[in-house]
Gaussian input, Z-matrix of N, CA and C with variables (Angstrom, degrees):
# hf/3-21g

backbone

0 1
 N
 C     1     B1
 C     2     B2     1     A1
 N     3     B3     2     A2     1     D1
 C     4     B4     3     A3     2     D2
 C     5     B5     4     A4     3     D3
 N     6     B6     5     A5     4     D4
 C     7     B7     6     A6     5     D5
 C     8     B8     7     A7     6     D6
 N     9     B9     8     A8     7     D7
 C    10    B10     9     A9     8     D8
 C    11    B11    10    A10     9     D9
 N    12    B12    11    A11    10    D10
 C    13    B13    12    A12    11    D11
 C    14    B14    13    A13    12    D12
 N    15    B15    14    A14    13    D13
 C    16    B16    15    A15    14    D14
 C    17    B17    16    A16    15    D15
 N    18    B18    17    A17    16    D16
 C    19    B19    18    A18    17    D17
 C    20    B20    19    A19    18    D18
 N    21    B21    20    A20    19    D19
 C    22    B22    21    A21    20    D20
 C    23    B23    22    A22    21    D21
 N    24    B24    23    A23    22    D22
 C    25    B25    24    A24    23    D23
 C    26    B26    25    A25    24    D24
 N    27    B27    26    A26    25    D25
 C    28    B28    27    A27    26    D26
 C    29    B29    28    A28    27    D27
 N    30    B30    29    A29    28    D28
 C    31    B31    30    A30    29    D29
 C    32    B32    31    A31    30    D30
 N    33    B33    32    A32    31    D31
 C    34    B34    33    A33    32    D32
 C    35    B35    34    A34    33    D33
 N    36    B36    35    A35    34    D34
 C    37    B37    36    A36    35    D35
 C    38    B38    37    A37    36    D36
 N    39    B39    38    A38    37    D37
 C    40    B40    39    A39    38    D38
 C    41    B41    40    A40    39    D39
 N    42    B42    41    A41    40    D40
 C    43    B43    42    A42    41    D41
 C    44    B44    43    A43    42    D42
 N    45    B45    44    A44    43    D43
 C    46    B46    45    A45    44    D44
 C    47    B47    46    A46    45    D45
 N    48    B48    47    A47    46    D46
 C    49    B49    48    A48    47    D47
 C    50    B50    49    A49    48    D48
 N    51    B51    50    A50    49    D49
 C    52    B52    51    A51    50    D50
 C    53    B53    52    A52    51    D51
 N    54    B54    53    A53    52    D52
 C    55    B55    54    A54    53    D53
 C    56    B56    55    A55    54    D54
 N    57    B57    56    A56    55    D55
 C    58    B58    57    A57    56    D56
 C    59    B59    58    A58    57    D57
 N    60    B60    59    A59    58    D58
 C    61    B61    60    A60    59    D59
 C    62    B62    61    A61    60    D60
 N    63    B63    62    A62    61    D61
 C    64    B64    63    A63    62    D62
 C    65    B65    64    A64    63    D63
 N    66    B66    65    A65    64    D64
 C    67    B67    66    A66    65    D65
 C    68    B68    67    A67    66    D66
 N    69    B69    68    A68    67    D67
 C    70    B70    69    A69    68    D68
 C    71    B71    70    A70    69    D69
 N    72    B72    71    A71    70    D70
 C    73    B73    72    A72    71    D71
 C    74    B74    73    A73    72    D72
 N    75    B75    74    A74    73    D73
 C    76    B76    75    A75    74    D74
 C    77    B77    76    A76    75    D75
 N    78    B78    77    A77    76    D76
 C    79    B79    78    A78    77    D77
 C    80    B80    79    A79    78    D78
 N    81    B81    80    A80    79    D79
 C    82    B82    81    A81    80    D80
 C    83    B83    82    A82    81    D81
 N    84    B84    83    A83    82    D82
 C    85    B85    84    A84    83    D83
 C    86    B86    85    A85    84    D84
 N    87    B87    86    A86    85    D85
 C    88    B88    87    A87    86    D86
 C    89    B89    88    A88    87    D87
 N    90    B90    89    A89    88    D88
 C    91    B91    90    A90    89    D89
 C    92    B92    91    A91    90    D90
 N    93    B93    92    A92    91    D91
 C    94    B94    93    A93    92    D92
 C    95    B95    94    A94    93    D93
 N    96    B96    95    A95    94    D94
 C    97    B97    96    A96    95    D95
 C    98    B98    97    A97    96    D96
 N    99    B99    98    A98    97    D97
 C   100   B100    99    A99    98    D98
 C   101   B101   100   A100    99    D99
 N   102   B102   101   A101   100   D100
 C   103   B103   102   A102   101   D101
 C   104   B104   103   A103   102   D102
 N   105   B105   104   A104   103   D103
 C   106   B106   105   A105   104   D104
 C   107   B107   106   A106   105   D105
 N   108   B108   107   A107   106   D106
 C   109   B109   108   A108   107   D107
 C   110   B110   109   A109   108   D108
 N   111   B111   110   A110   109   D109
 C   112   B112   111   A111   110   D110
 C   113   B113   112   A112   111   D111
 N   114   B114   113   A113   112   D112
 C   115   B115   114   A114   113   D113
 C   116   B116   115   A115   114   D114
 N   117   B117   116   A116   115   D115
 C   118   B118   117   A117   116   D116
 C   119   B119   118   A118   117   D117
 N   120   B120   119   A119   118   D118
 C   121   B121   120   A120   119   D119
 C   122   B122   121   A121   120   D120
 N   123   B123   122   A122   121   D121
 C   124   B124   123   A123   122   D122
 C   125   B125   124   A124   123   D123
 N   126   B126   125   A125   124   D124
 C   127   B127   126   A126   125   D125
 C   128   B128   127   A127   126   D126
 N   129   B129   128   A128   127   D127
 C   130   B130   129   A129   128   D128
 C   131   B131   130   A130   129   D129
 N   132   B132   131   A131   130   D130
 C   133   B133   132   A132   131   D131
 C   134   B134   133   A133   132   D132
 N   135   B135   134   A134   133   D133
 C   136   B136   135   A135   134   D134
 C   137   B137   136   A136   135   D135
 N   138   B138   137   A137   136   D136
 C   139   B139   138   A138   137   D137
 C   140   B140   139   A139   138   D138
 N   141   B141   140   A140   139   D139
 C   142   B142   141   A141   140   D140
 C   143   B143   142   A142   141   D141
 N   144   B144   143   A143   142   D142
 C   145   B145   144   A144   143   D143
 C   146   B146   145   A145   144   D144
 N   147   B147   146   A146   145   D145
 C   148   B148   147   A147   146   D146
 C   149   B149   148   A148   147   D147
 N   150   B150   149   A149   148   D148
 C   151   B151   150   A150   149   D149
 C   152   B152   151   A151   150   D150
 N   153   B153   152   A152   151   D151
 C   154   B154   153   A153   152   D152
 C   155   B155   154   A154   153   D153
 N   156   B156   155   A155   154   D154
 C   157   B157   156   A156   155   D155
 C   158   B158   157   A157   156   D156
 N   159   B159   158   A158   157   D157
 C   160   B160   159   A159   158   D158
 C   161   B161   160   A160   159   D159
 N   162   B162   161   A161   160   D160
 C   163   B163   162   A162   161   D161
 C   164   B164   163   A163   162   D162
 N   165   B165   164   A164   163   D163
 C   166   B166   165   A165   164   D164
 C   167   B167   166   A166   165   D165
 N   168   B168   167   A167   166   D166
 C   169   B169   168   A168   167   D167
 C   170   B170   169   A169   168   D168
 N   171   B171   170   A170   169   D169
 C   172   B172   171   A171   170   D170
 C   173   B173   172   A172   171   D171
 N   174   B174   173   A173   172   D172
 C   175   B175   174   A174   173   D173
 C   176   B176   175   A175   174   D174
 N   177   B177   176   A176   175   D175
 C   178   B178   177   A177   176   D176
 C   179   B179   178   A178   177   D177
 N   180   B180   179   A179   178   D178
 C   181   B181   180   A180   179   D179
 C   182   B182   181   A181   180   D180
 N   183   B183   182   A182   181   D181
 C   184   B184   183   A183   182   D182
 C   185   B185   184   A184   183   D183
 N   186   B186   185   A185   184   D184
 C   187   B187   186   A186   185   D185
 C   188   B188   187   A187   186   D186
 N   189   B189   188   A188   187   D187
 C   190   B190   189   A189   188   D188
 C   191   B191   190   A190   189   D189
 N   192   B192   191   A191   190   D190
 C   193   B193   192   A192   191   D191
 C   194   B194   193   A193   192   D192

   B1=1.4375
   B2=1.5304
   B3=1.2897
   B4=1.4593
   B5=1.5239
   B6=1.3004
   B7=1.4646
   B8=1.5191
   B9=1.2937
   B10=1.4539
   B11=1.5261
   B12=1.3161
   B13=1.4763
   B14=1.5319
   B15=1.3291
   B16=1.4560
   B17=1.5291
   B18=1.3205
   B19=1.4640
   B20=1.5261
   B21=1.3109
   B22=1.4618
   B23=1.5295
   B24=1.3253
   B25=1.4552
   B26=1.5225
   B27=1.3224
   B28=1.4657
   B29=1.5230
   B30=1.3211
   B31=1.4652
   B32=1.5282
   B33=1.3260
   B34=1.4747
   B35=1.5208
   B36=1.3410
   B37=1.4609
   B38=1.5218
   B39=1.3104
   B40=1.4627
   B41=1.5268
   B42=1.3108
   B43=1.4658
   B44=1.5288
   B45=1.3329
   B46=1.4642
   B47=1.5258
   B48=1.3132
   B49=1.4699
   B50=1.5217
   B51=1.3228
   B52=1.4726
   B53=1.5293
   B54=1.3265
   B55=1.4596
   B56=1.5180
   B57=1.3123
   B58=1.4596
   B59=1.5340
   B60=1.3303
   B61=1.4583
   B62=1.5267
   B63=1.3090
   B64=1.4609
   B65=1.5207
   B66=1.3089
   B67=1.4627
   B68=1.5275
   B69=1.3179
   B70=1.4615
   B71=1.5281
   B72=1.3229
   B73=1.4678
   B74=1.5275
   B75=1.3230
   B76=1.4619
   B77=1.5241
   B78=1.3172
   B79=1.4735
   B80=1.5225
   B81=1.3298
   B82=1.4666
   B83=1.5213
   B84=1.3164
   B85=1.4640
   B86=1.5244
   B87=1.3169
   B88=1.4671
   B89=1.5282
   B90=1.3224
   B91=1.4639
   B92=1.5308
   B93=1.3276
   B94=1.4655
   B95=1.5256
   B96=1.3236
   B97=1.4646
   B98=1.5345
   B99=1.3175
   B100=1.4664
   B101=1.5317
   B102=1.3307
   B103=1.4646
   B104=1.5212
   B105=1.3254
   B106=1.4618
   B107=1.5276
   B108=1.3200
   B109=1.4623
   B110=1.5218
   B111=1.3262
   B112=1.4639
   B113=1.5340
   B114=1.3298
   B115=1.4645
   B116=1.5293
   B117=1.3234
   B118=1.4638
   B119=1.5231
   B120=1.3277
   B121=1.4658
   B122=1.5229
   B123=1.3311
   B124=1.4629
   B125=1.5228
   B126=1.3196
   B127=1.4667
   B128=1.5262
   B129=1.3215
   B130=1.4664
   B131=1.5224
   B132=1.3346
   B133=1.4650
   B134=1.5252
   B135=1.3344
   B136=1.4595
   B137=1.5238
   B138=1.3244
   B139=1.4469
   B140=1.5155
   B141=1.3084
   B142=1.4590
   B143=1.5243
   B144=1.3273
   B145=1.4618
   B146=1.5247
   B147=1.3357
   B148=1.4601
   B149=1.5231
   B150=1.3511
   B151=1.4629
   B152=1.5230
   B153=1.3292
   B154=1.4602
   B155=1.5319
   B156=1.3325
   B157=1.4614
   B158=1.5203
   B159=1.3256
   B160=1.4599
   B161=1.5254
   B162=1.3254
   B163=1.4661
   B164=1.5215
   B165=1.3388
   B166=1.4541
   B167=1.5268
   B168=1.3303
   B169=1.4584
   B170=1.5237
   B171=1.3204
   B172=1.4578
   B173=1.5236
   B174=1.3407
   B175=1.4616
   B176=1.5279
   B177=1.3055
   B178=1.4597
   B179=1.5121
   B180=1.3089
   B181=1.4430
   B182=1.5222
   B183=1.3168
   B184=1.4559
   B185=1.5216
   B186=1.3076
   B187=1.4588
   B188=1.5201
   B189=1.3230
   B190=1.4545
   B191=1.5218
   B192=1.3205
   B193=1.4803
   B194=1.5153
   A1=107.49
   A2=116.84
   A3=121.85
   A4=107.91
   A5=116.81
   A6=120.54
   A7=110.68
   A8=114.46
   A9=120.82
   A10=110.17
   A11=116.65
   A12=120.96
   A13=111.16
   A14=116.82
   A15=120.24
   A16=111.12
   A17=116.89
   A18=120.15
   A19=110.39
   A20=117.09
   A21=120.27
   A22=110.91
   A23=117.34
   A24=120.79
   A25=111.50
   A26=116.41
   A27=120.86
   A28=110.23
   A29=116.79
   A30=121.19
   A31=110.35
   A32=116.90
   A33=120.22
   A34=110.84
   A35=116.78
   A36=119.67
   A37=110.36
   A38=116.57
   A39=120.90
   A40=111.05
   A41=116.76
   A42=120.75
   A43=111.50
   A44=116.61
   A45=120.03
   A46=110.64
   A47=116.10
   A48=119.88
   A49=110.11
   A50=116.62
   A51=120.91
   A52=110.44
   A53=117.03
   A54=121.85
   A55=113.74
   A56=116.64
   A57=122.50
   A58=111.95
   A59=115.68
   A60=121.20
   A61=112.54
   A62=117.00
   A63=121.09
   A64=106.92
   A65=115.89
   A66=121.49
   A67=113.75
   A68=118.05
   A69=119.76
   A70=109.65
   A71=117.61
   A72=120.67
   A73=113.52
   A74=116.87
   A75=119.49
   A76=110.85
   A77=116.98
   A78=120.67
   A79=110.19
   A80=116.48
   A81=120.52
   A82=110.20
   A83=116.72
   A84=120.74
   A85=111.14
   A86=117.02
   A87=120.30
   A88=111.84
   A89=116.32
   A90=119.86
   A91=111.22
   A92=116.85
   A93=120.30
   A94=111.13
   A95=115.99
   A96=119.91
   A97=110.78
   A98=115.98
   A99=120.24
   A100=110.72
   A101=116.78
   A102=120.28
   A103=111.28
   A104=117.22
   A105=120.76
   A106=110.67
   A107=116.50
   A108=120.28
   A109=110.76
   A110=116.92
   A111=120.63
   A112=110.75
   A113=116.51
   A114=120.59
   A115=110.62
   A116=116.41
   A117=119.68
   A118=110.66
   A119=117.47
   A120=120.50
   A121=111.00
   A122=116.98
   A123=119.77
   A124=110.90
   A125=117.19
   A126=120.35
   A127=110.29
   A128=116.58
   A129=120.11
   A130=110.76
   A131=117.08
   A132=120.09
   A133=111.30
   A134=116.39
   A135=121.03
   A136=112.28
   A137=116.65
   A138=120.30
   A139=115.52
   A140=118.94
   A141=121.18
   A142=109.12
   A143=116.74
   A144=119.13
   A145=111.81
   A146=117.28
   A147=121.36
   A148=108.73
   A149=116.16
   A150=119.83
   A151=110.41
   A152=116.84
   A153=119.89
   A154=110.48
   A155=116.21
   A156=119.80
   A157=110.75
   A158=116.44
   A159=120.58
   A160=110.73
   A161=116.47
   A162=119.71
   A163=111.24
   A164=117.47
   A165=121.55
   A166=113.37
   A167=117.91
   A168=119.96
   A169=109.12
   A170=117.65
   A171=119.60
   A172=111.01
   A173=117.07
   A174=119.48
   A175=110.00
   A176=115.06
   A177=120.09
   A178=109.31
   A179=115.92
   A180=120.75
   A181=111.75
   A182=115.40
   A183=120.85
   A184=110.63
   A185=116.74
   A186=122.18
   A187=107.63
   A188=116.45
   A189=120.60
   A190=110.29
   A191=117.29
   A192=119.53
   A193=111.19
   D1=123.49
   D2=179.73
   D3=-108.38
   D4=127.36
   D5=-178.86
   D6=-72.61
   D7=158.63
   D8=176.90
   D9=-61.36
   D10=-37.03
   D11=179.53
   D12=-60.91
   D13=-42.76
   D14=179.12
   D15=-68.33
   D16=-41.40
   D17=177.50
   D18=-61.86
   D19=-40.45
   D20=178.40
   D21=-63.77
   D22=-36.47
   D23=176.58
   D24=-65.38
   D25=-40.01
   D26=178.06
   D27=-65.43
   D28=-43.92
   D29=179.29
   D30=-64.18
   D31=-41.90
   D32=179.39
   D33=-62.04
   D34=-42.07
   D35=177.97
   D36=-64.86
   D37=-43.29
   D38=177.59
   D39=-58.29
   D40=-43.19
   D41=179.39
   D42=-64.16
   D43=-37.15
   D44=177.48
   D45=-65.91
   D46=-38.74
   D47=178.44
   D48=-66.66
   D49=-47.56
   D50=179.71
   D51=-62.21
   D52=-39.78
   D53=-179.19
   D54=-78.97
   D55=4.17
   D56=179.15
   D57=56.71
   D58=36.52
   D59=-179.71
   D60=-86.60
   D61=-15.23
   D62=-179.61
   D63=-100.97
   D64=110.52
   D65=-172.65
   D66=-98.55
   D67=-14.37
   D68=-174.37
   D69=-131.21
   D70=137.05
   D71=-179.76
   D72=-57.53
   D73=-32.90
   D74=179.65
   D75=-65.92
   D76=-36.20
   D77=177.55
   D78=-64.80
   D79=-41.97
   D80=176.47
   D81=-60.89
   D82=-43.27
   D83=179.28
   D84=-60.50
   D85=-41.92
   D86=179.31
   D87=-65.14
   D88=-41.03
   D89=178.76
   D90=-67.09
   D91=-38.89
   D92=176.69
   D93=-65.88
   D94=-38.51
   D95=177.90
   D96=-63.36
   D97=-39.34
   D98=178.03
   D99=-62.44
   D100=-44.71
   D101=177.38
   D102=-64.22
   D103=-40.55
   D104=179.42
   D105=-63.21
   D106=-39.50
   D107=177.78
   D108=-64.12
   D109=-43.86
   D110=177.75
   D111=-61.33
   D112=-42.62
   D113=179.64
   D114=-65.26
   D115=-41.74
   D116=179.05
   D117=-63.74
   D118=-41.64
   D119=178.19
   D120=-61.32
   D121=-38.84
   D122=176.98
   D123=-65.90
   D124=-40.51
   D125=178.58
   D126=-62.42
   D127=-40.40
   D128=178.50
   D129=-65.03
   D130=-37.82
   D131=177.64
   D132=-64.21
   D133=-27.41
   D134=178.21
   D135=-85.05
   D136=1.23
   D137=174.10
   D138=106.64
   D139=5.29
   D140=178.44
   D141=-85.75
   D142=122.15
   D143=179.79
   D144=-101.71
   D145=-13.50
   D146=178.16
   D147=-136.53
   D148=167.76
   D149=176.63
   D150=-61.04
   D151=-38.30
   D152=179.96
   D153=-63.70
   D154=-40.70
   D155=176.95
   D156=-63.34
   D157=-39.89
   D158=-179.72
   D159=-64.20
   D160=-37.93
   D161=178.97
   D162=-65.99
   D163=-24.90
   D164=-178.81
   D165=-87.75
   D166=-5.61
   D167=178.68
   D168=-64.48
   D169=141.43
   D170=-179.49
   D171=-68.16
   D172=139.57
   D173=177.44
   D174=-71.50
   D175=155.59
   D176=178.95
   D177=-149.25
   D178=142.09
   D179=176.05
   D180=-93.68
   D181=-5.77
   D182=-177.89
   D183=-73.33
   D184=136.62
   D185=175.41
   D186=-113.88
   D187=120.62
   D188=-178.80
   D189=-74.70
   D190=129.89
   D191=176.75
   D192=-75.58

C-alpha cells in the first residue's frame, strides 16, 4: 500500500527531472534517498521490521488518501 503522500513525492521528483531542475547527480541521489526513507518508514508502519519483511508485504494498487 503506497500512501498518497509518497506518490506525491514520486510525482514531484519526476516533475523536477522532466523540468530539468536537478542539475547535479548528487542532488538526485539525495532526493532519491529522501523518497527511499519515506517508503521505508511506511513499510515499517505496515509491520515490516527488516528489508526481507518489507519484500514479503503484499502488493496493493490502493492509494490511501
